[in-house]
C-alpha positions as a Markdown table, in Angstrom:
| # | Residue | x | y | z |
|---|---|---|---|---|
| 1 | Unk | 0.0 | 0.0 | 0.0 |
| 2 | Unk | 1.3 | 3.4 | -0.9 |
| 3 | Unk | 0.9 | 6.8 | 0.7 |
| 4 | Unk | 0.3 | 10.0 | -1.4 |
| 5 | Unk | 1.2 | 13.5 | -0.2 |
| 6 | Unk | 0.0 | 16.6 | -2.1 |
| 7 | Unk | 1.8 | 19.7 | -0.9 |
| 8 | Unk | 0.2 | 22.9 | -2.1 |
| 9 | Unk | 0.7 | 26.7 | -1.7 |
| 10 | Unk | -2.0 | 28.2 | 0.5 |
| 11 | Unk | -1.3 | 31.9 | -0.4 |
| 12 | Unk | -1.3 | 31.0 | -4.1 |
| 13 | Unk | -4.8 | 29.5 | -3.8 |
| 14 | Unk | -3.8 | 26.1 | -5.0 |
| 15 | Unk | -6.3 | 24.3 | -2.7 |
| 16 | Unk | -8.7 | 23.7 | -5.6 |
| 17 | Unk | -5.9 | 22.1 | -7.6 |
| 18 | Unk | -4.9 | 19.9 | -4.7 |
| 19 | Unk | -8.4 | 18.8 | -4.2 |
| 20 | Unk | -8.8 | 18.0 | -7.9 |
| 21 | Unk | -5.6 | 15.9 | -7.9 |
| 22 | Unk | -6.7 | 14.2 | -4.7 |
| 23 | Unk | -10.1 | 13.2 | -6.1 |
| 24 | Unk | -8.6 | 11.9 | -9.3 |
| 25 | Unk | -6.0 | 9.8 | -7.4 |
| 26 | Unk | -8.6 | 8.4 | -5.0 |
| 27 | Unk | -10.9 | 7.5 | -7.9 |
| 28 | Unk | -8.2 | 5.6 | -9.6 |
| 29 | Unk | -6.2 | 4.0 | -6.8 |
| 30 | Unk | -8.4 | 3.9 | -3.6 |
| 31 | Unk | -7.9 | 0.2 | -3.1 |
| 32 | Unk | -4.1 | 0.5 | -3.5 |
| 33 | Unk | -3.5 | 3.4 | -1.1 |
| 34 | Unk | -3.0 | 3.6 | 2.6 |
| 35 | Unk | -3.4 | 7.4 | 2.8 |
| 36 | Unk | -3.7 | 10.5 | 0.7 |
| 37 | Unk | -2.7 | 13.7 | 2.6 |
| 38 | Unk | -3.0 | 17.4 | 1.8 |
| 39 | Unk | 0.0 | 19.4 | 3.2 |
| 40 | Unk | -0.2 | 23.1 | 3.4 |
| 41 | Unk | 2.8 | 25.0 | 2.1 |
| 42 | Unk | 3.8 | 28.4 | 0.7 |
| 43 | Unk | 6.3 | 30.0 | -1.8 |
| 44 | Unk | 4.4 | 28.6 | -4.9 |
| 45 | Unk | 4.9 | 24.9 | -4.0 |
| 46 | Unk | 2.8 | 22.2 | -5.7 |
| 47 | Unk | 4.4 | 18.8 | -5.3 |
| 48 | Unk | 2.9 | 15.3 | -5.4 |
| 49 | Unk | 4.8 | 12.5 | -3.6 |
| 50 | Unk | 4.3 | 8.8 | -3.6 |
| 51 | Unk | 6.0 | 7.1 | -0.7 |
| 52 | Unk | 8.2 | 10.2 | -0.2 |
| 53 | Unk | 9.3 | 10.2 | -3.8 |
| 54 | Unk | 8.4 | 13.3 | -5.9 |
| 55 | Unk | 6.4 | 12.3 | -8.9 |
| 56 | Unk | 5.2 | 15.8 | -9.8 |
| 57 | Unk | 6.7 | 19.3 | -9.1 |
| 58 | Unk | 5.1 | 22.4 | -10.5 |
| 59 | Unk | 8.6 | 23.9 | -10.7 |
| 60 | Unk | 9.5 | 21.3 | -13.3 |
| 61 | Unk | 6.3 | 20.4 | -15.1 |
| 62 | Unk | 3.1 | 22.0 | -16.3 |
| 63 | Unk | 0.0 | 21.2 | -14.2 |
| 64 | Unk | -2.0 | 18.4 | -15.9 |
| 65 | Unk | -4.2 | 16.2 | -13.7 |
| 66 | Unk | -4.1 | 13.3 | -16.2 |
| 67 | Unk | -0.3 | 13.4 | -16.3 |
| 68 | Unk | 0.0 | 13.5 | -12.5 |
| 69 | Unk | -2.3 | 10.4 | -12.3 |
| 70 | Unk | -0.1 | 8.6 | -14.9 |
| 71 | Unk | 3.0 | 9.4 | -12.8 |
| 72 | Unk | 1.3 | 8.1 | -9.7 |
| 73 | Unk | 0.2 | 5.0 | -11.5 |
| 74 | Unk | 3.7 | 4.1 | -12.5 |
| 75 | Unk | 4.9 | 4.3 | -8.9 |
| 76 | Unk | 1.9 | 2.6 | -7.3 |
| 77 | Unk | 1.9 | -0.2 | -9.9 |
| 78 | Unk | 5.6 | -0.8 | -9.2 |
| 79 | Unk | 4.8 | -1.7 | -5.5 |
């Protein structure tokens, strides 16, 4: 079972993005996950981690929910 952490920037208003990603991940992988956590951050952060490994970082990639789900899938399936 994997754990997912979605760290998002509160001052930037990224909560809606975080909730959208959380919902998409839960719909796809609910039976394969131990926990999905939202972590409040700042300084423009938007990072998704699977078992403490970064699979998406807004600083490196464009925001695309489908792509984030694919990245999560590749890590969850490997477990």
